[in-house]
TORKOL-4160 file (C-alpha; in steps of 0.2 Angstrom, whole numbers, padded with zeros to 4 digits, m for minus):
225
<pt num="1" X="0197" Y="0720" Z="0354"/>
<pt num="2" X="0214" Y="0729" Z="0351"/>
<pt num="3" X="0226" Y="0723" Z="0338"/>
<pt num="4" X="0238" Y="0717" Z="0351"/>
<pt num="5" X="0225" Y="0706" Z="0358"/>
<pt num="6" X="0220" Y="0700" Z="0341"/>
<pt num="7" X="0238" Y="0694" Z="0337"/>
<pt num="8" X="0239" Y="0685" Z="0354"/>
<pt num="9" X="0222" Y="0676" Z="0350"/>
<pt num="10" X="0228" Y="0671" Z="0333"/>
<pt num="11" X="0244" Y="0664" Z="0339"/>
<pt num="12" X="0235" Y="0654" Z="0352"/>
<pt num="13" X="0224" Y="0647" Z="0339"/>
<pt num="14" X="0238" Y="0642" Z="0328"/>
<pt num="15" X="0247" Y="0633" Z="0342"/>
<pt num="16" X="0231" Y="0622" Z="0345"/>
<pt num="17" X="0230" Y="0617" Z="0326"/>
<pt num="18" X="0249" Y="0615" Z="0323"/>
<pt num="19" X="0255" Y="0597" Z="0321"/>
<pt num="20" X="0269" Y="0593" Z="0333"/>
<pt num="21" X="0287" Y="0592" Z="0326"/>
<pt num="22" X="0301" Y="0581" Z="0330"/>
<pt num="23" X="0315" Y="0587" Z="0341"/>
<pt num="24" X="0331" Y="0589" Z="0332"/>
<pt num="25" X="0347" Y="0589" Z="0341"/>
<pt num="26" X="0360" Y="0601" Z="0335"/>
<pt num="27" X="0374" Y="0593" Z="0328"/>
<pt num="28" X="0365" Y="0578" Z="0321"/>
<pt num="29" X="0373" Y="0562" Z="0325"/>
<pt num="30" X="0389" Y="0570" Z="0331"/>
<pt num="31" X="0386" Y="0569" Z="0350"/>
<pt num="32" X="0381" Y="0550" Z="0351"/>
<pt num="33" X="0396" Y="0547" Z="0340"/>
<pt num="34" X="0408" Y="0555" Z="0352"/>
<pt num="35" X="0400" Y="0546" Z="0367"/>
<pt num="36" X="0403" Y="0529" Z="0358"/>
<pt num="37" X="0421" Y="0534" Z="0354"/>
<pt num="38" X="0425" Y="0538" Z="0372"/>
<pt num="39" X="0417" Y="0522" Z="0378"/>
<pt num="40" X="0428" Y="0512" Z="0366"/>
<pt num="41" X="0444" Y="0521" Z="0371"/>
<pt num="42" X="0440" Y="0518" Z="0389"/>
<pt num="43" X="0437" Y="0499" Z="0387"/>
<pt num="44" X="0453" Y="0498" Z="0377"/>
<pt num="45" X="0464" Y="0507" Z="0390"/>
<pt num="46" X="0457" Y="0495" Z="0404"/>
<pt num="47" X="0461" Y="0480" Z="0394"/>
<pt num="48" X="0478" Y="0487" Z="0390"/>
<pt num="49" X="0482" Y="0491" Z="0409"/>
<pt num="50" X="0476" Y="0473" Z="0414"/>
<pt num="51" X="0489" Y="0466" Z="0402"/>
<pt num="52" X="0503" Y="0476" Z="0407"/>
<pt num="53" X="0501" Y="0475" Z="0426"/>
<pt num="54" X="0512" Y="0462" Z="0435"/>
<pt num="55" X="0502" Y="0447" Z="0438"/>
<pt num="56" X="0503" Y="0446" Z="0458"/>
<pt num="57" X="0496" Y="0430" Z="0466"/>
<pt num="58" X="0490" Y="0427" Z="0483"/>
<pt num="59" X="0507" Y="0419" Z="0486"/>
<pt num="60" X="0517" Y="0434" Z="0480"/>
<pt num="61" X="0508" Y="0445" Z="0492"/>
<pt num="62" X="0509" Y="0433" Z="0507"/>
<pt num="63" X="0528" Y="0431" Z="0504"/>
<pt num="64" X="0531" Y="0450" Z="0502"/>
<pt num="65" X="0547" Y="0456" Z="0511"/>
<pt num="66" X="0549" Y="0473" Z="0519"/>
<pt num="67" X="0564" Y="0481" Z="0527"/>
<pt num="68" X="0565" Y="0494" Z="0541"/>
<pt num="69" X="0579" Y="0502" Z="0550"/>
<pt num="70" X="0579" Y="0502" Z="0569"/>
<pt num="71" X="0590" Y="0511" Z="0582"/>
<pt num="72" X="0591" Y="0515" Z="0600"/>
<pt num="73" X="0597" Y="0532" Z="0606"/>
<pt num="74" X="0602" Y="0535" Z="0624"/>
<pt num="75" X="0606" Y="0552" Z="0631"/>
<pt num="76" X="0618" Y="0557" Z="0618"/>
<pt num="77" X="0623" Y="0543" Z="0607"/>
<pt num="78" X="0616" Y="0528" Z="0597"/>
<pt num="79" X="0617" Y="0511" Z="0606"/>
<pt num="80" X="0627" Y="0498" Z="0597"/>
<pt num="81" X="0615" Y="0484" Z="0591"/>
<pt num="82" X="0620" Y="0466" Z="0585"/>
<pt num="83" X="0615" Y="0460" Z="0568"/>
<pt num="84" X="0610" Y="0443" Z="0574"/>
<pt num="85" X="0596" Y="0439" Z="0586"/>
<pt num="86" X="0600" Y="0440" Z="0605"/>
<pt num="87" X="0594" Y="0423" Z="0612"/>
<pt num="88" X="0589" Y="0426" Z="0630"/>
<pt num="89" X="0574" Y="0422" Z="0641"/>
<pt num="90" X="0566" Y="0438" Z="0635"/>
<pt num="91" X="0568" Y="0434" Z="0616"/>
<pt num="92" X="0553" Y="0427" Z="0607"/>
<pt num="93" X="0557" Y="0419" Z="0590"/>
<pt num="94" X="0542" Y="0420" Z="0579"/>
<pt num="95" X="0540" Y="0418" Z="0561"/>
<pt num="96" X="0538" Y="0435" Z="0551"/>
<pt num="97" X="0553" Y="0445" Z="0557"/>
<pt num="98" X="0572" Y="0443" Z="0558"/>
<pt num="99" X="0588" Y="0453" Z="0559"/>
<pt num="100" X="0598" Y="0456" Z="0543"/>
<pt num="101" X="0615" Y="0448" Z="0545"/>
<pt num="102" X="0629" Y="0460" Z="0542"/>
<pt num="103" X="0618" Y="0475" Z="0543"/>
<pt num="104" X="0616" Y="0481" Z="0561"/>
<pt num="105" X="0599" Y="0489" Z="0564"/>
<pt num="106" X="0591" Y="0482" Z="0548"/>
<pt num="107" X="0576" Y="0471" Z="0551"/>
<pt num="108" X="0567" Y="0460" Z="0538"/>
<pt num="109" X="0549" Y="0457" Z="0540"/>
<pt num="110" X="0534" Y="0450" Z="0531"/>
<pt num="111" X="0519" Y="0461" Z="0533"/>
<pt num="112" X="0506" Y="0448" Z="0529"/>
<pt num="113" X="0513" Y="0436" Z="0542"/>
<pt num="114" X="0515" Y="0448" Z="0556"/>
<pt num="115" X="0498" Y="0456" Z="0552"/>
<pt num="116" X="0490" Y="0438" Z="0553"/>
<pt num="117" X="0498" Y="0436" Z="0570"/>
<pt num="118" X="0492" Y="0453" Z="0575"/>
<pt num="119" X="0511" Y="0458" Z="0578"/>
<pt num="120" X="0514" Y="0471" Z="0565"/>
<pt num="121" X="0520" Y="0482" Z="0579"/>
<pt num="122" X="0536" Y="0488" Z="0586"/>
<pt num="123" X="0535" Y="0474" Z="0599"/>
<pt num="124" X="0540" Y="0461" Z="0586"/>
<pt num="125" X="0556" Y="0471" Z="0583"/>
<pt num="126" X="0560" Y="0473" Z="0601"/>
<pt num="127" X="0558" Y="0455" Z="0604"/>
<pt num="128" X="0572" Y="0451" Z="0591"/>
<pt num="129" X="0584" Y="0462" Z="0602"/>
<pt num="130" X="0576" Y="0456" Z="0619"/>
<pt num="131" X="0572" Y="0474" Z="0623"/>
<pt num="132" X="0558" Y="0478" Z="0635"/>
<pt num="133" X="0549" Y="0495" Z="0636"/>
<pt num="134" X="0535" Y="0502" Z="0646"/>
<pt num="135" X="0529" Y="0520" Z="0646"/>
<pt num="136" X="0543" Y="0525" Z="0658"/>
<pt num="137" X="0556" Y="0511" Z="0658"/>
<pt num="138" X="0568" Y="0504" Z="0645"/>
<pt num="139" X="0577" Y="0488" Z="0649"/>
<pt num="140" X="0591" Y="0480" Z="0639"/>
<pt num="141" X="0597" Y="0462" Z="0639"/>
<pt num="142" X="0615" Y="0459" Z="0644"/>
<pt num="143" X="0622" Y="0459" Z="0627"/>
<pt num="144" X="0616" Y="0476" Z="0623"/>
<pt num="145" X="0621" Y="0492" Z="0632"/>
<pt num="146" X="0628" Y="0482" Z="0646"/>
<pt num="147" X="0610" Y="0476" Z="0651"/>
<pt num="148" X="0606" Y="0493" Z="0658"/>
<pt num="149" X="0589" Y="0498" Z="0664"/>
<pt num="150" X="0584" Y="0516" Z="0661"/>
<pt num="151" X="0569" Y="0525" Z="0670"/>
<pt num="152" X="0562" Y="0542" Z="0666"/>
<pt num="153" X="0567" Y="0554" Z="0680"/>
<pt num="154" X="0576" Y="0571" Z="0681"/>
<pt num="155" X="0593" Y="0563" Z="0686"/>
<pt num="156" X="0595" Y="0553" Z="0670"/>
<pt num="157" X="0607" Y="0558" Z="0656"/>
<pt num="158" X="0619" Y="0567" Z="0668"/>
<pt num="159" X="0605" Y="0577" Z="0676"/>
<pt num="160" X="0597" Y="0583" Z="0660"/>
<pt num="161" X="0583" Y="0571" Z="0662"/>
<pt num="162" X="0577" Y="0557" Z="0651"/>
<pt num="163" X="0561" Y="0554" Z="0642"/>
<pt num="164" X="0556" Y="0538" Z="0632"/>
<pt num="165" X="0548" Y="0540" Z="0615"/>
<pt num="166" X="0548" Y="0532" Z="0598"/>
<pt num="167" X="0550" Y="0542" Z="0582"/>
<pt num="168" X="0545" Y="0535" Z="0565"/>
<pt num="169" X="0548" Y="0541" Z="0547"/>
<pt num="170" X="0538" Y="0533" Z="0532"/>
<pt num="171" X="0552" Y="0536" Z="0520"/>
<pt num="172" X="0543" Y="0528" Z="0505"/>
<pt num="173" X="0526" Y="0535" Z="0509"/>
<pt num="174" X="0517" Y="0551" Z="0504"/>
<pt num="175" X="0521" Y="0559" Z="0521"/>
<pt num="176" X="0539" Y="0555" Z="0526"/>
<pt num="177" X="0538" Y="0568" Z="0541"/>
<pt num="178" X="0543" Y="0562" Z="0558"/>
<pt num="179" X="0529" Y="0555" Z="0569"/>
<pt num="180" X="0532" Y="0553" Z="0588"/>
<pt num="181" X="0524" Y="0542" Z="0601"/>
<pt num="182" X="0526" Y="0544" Z="0619"/>
<pt num="183" X="0515" Y="0530" Z="0626"/>
<pt num="184" X="0511" Y="0512" Z="0622"/>
<pt num="185" X="0528" Y="0511" Z="0613"/>
<pt num="186" X="0527" Y="0493" Z="0609"/>
<pt num="187" X="0511" Y="0496" Z="0600"/>
<pt num="188" X="0518" Y="0508" Z="0587"/>
<pt num="189" X="0512" Y="0501" Z="0570"/>
<pt num="190" X="0524" Y="0494" Z="0557"/>
<pt num="191" X="0518" Y="0501" Z="0541"/>
<pt num="192" X="0527" Y="0503" Z="0524"/>
<pt num="193" X="0543" Y="0496" Z="0517"/>
<pt num="194" X="0558" Y="0507" Z="0521"/>
<pt num="195" X="0551" Y="0513" Z="0538"/>
<pt num="196" X="0563" Y="0520" Z="0550"/>
<pt num="197" X="0561" Y="0518" Z="0568"/>
<pt num="198" X="0571" Y="0526" Z="0583"/>
<pt num="199" X="0568" Y="0521" Z="0601"/>
<pt num="200" X="0574" Y="0536" Z="0611"/>
<pt num="201" X="0578" Y="0539" Z="0629"/>
<pt num="202" X="0585" Y="0557" Z="0630"/>
<pt num="203" X="0581" Y="0575" Z="0636"/>
<pt num="204" X="0566" Y="0583" Z="0630"/>
<pt num="205" X="0575" Y="0595" Z="0619"/>
<pt num="206" X="0583" Y="0581" Z="0609"/>
<pt num="207" X="0579" Y="0583" Z="0590"/>
<pt num="208" X="0576" Y="0565" Z="0584"/>
<pt num="209" X="0586" Y="0559" Z="0569"/>
<pt num="210" X="0584" Y="0543" Z="0559"/>
<pt num="211" X="0594" Y="0528" Z="0564"/>
<pt num="212" X="0611" Y="0525" Z="0557"/>
<pt num="213" X="0605" Y="0510" Z="0547"/>
<pt num="214" X="0592" Y="0520" Z="0537"/>
<pt num="215" X="0604" Y="0522" Z="0523"/>
<pt num="216" X="0608" Y="0503" Z="0522"/>
<pt num="217" X="0590" Y="0499" Z="0522"/>
<pt num="218" X="0587" Y="0511" Z="0508"/>
<pt num="219" X="0599" Y="0500" Z="0498"/>
<pt num="220" X="0590" Y="0484" Z="0503"/>
<pt num="221" X="0574" Y="0491" Z="0497"/>
<pt num="222" X="0580" Y="0497" Z="0481"/>
<pt num="223" X="0589" Y="0481" Z="0477"/>
<pt num="224" X="0574" Y="0470" Z="0483"/>
<pt num="225" X="0585" Y="0458" Z="0491"/>
């Protein structure tokens, strides 16, 4: 047997007779101490955050009030809107949404109420103005825009053509970019506080802008009135 083979044999024999040793973690008790401290700090932060957050009851959430700005743009100008509800055979007076007196184009609405009625949609706002829309037609009541009925065709807007669409801007959300809908306009969802909504009948090349009441609604949202 060579010397190398003899060394291997001796090491193997020692490993059989050697008593097992306990495993010792480097750092001693430092690691478990760090874990305990982290857990304690986490529990303290959770307790602190619970104490400092506003206590919102179910009633607070149910009674939450949102504001949105609404405008109707026809061909080349904004239509003058009333600041009180237009009462006609077309109007539907339901709880959960109303016009803000003194601020034309501003709408106050309660998200929980309209959601409970499955009416957190643009149709709830259109009802306040007695405006009817389909995918191709826009109909005003007598008190707005002379009661005109506009239909998509090439002769509209002095021959420039007219197309119906709805543009929205979530001004207080994470994505305030413009979103455009061209069908099922009454079903456009009402979402966050400060939403801006423009109902547009204009040539395709028109670049939508937020309604004039958007700045007034921003003040209402900020003041929480």
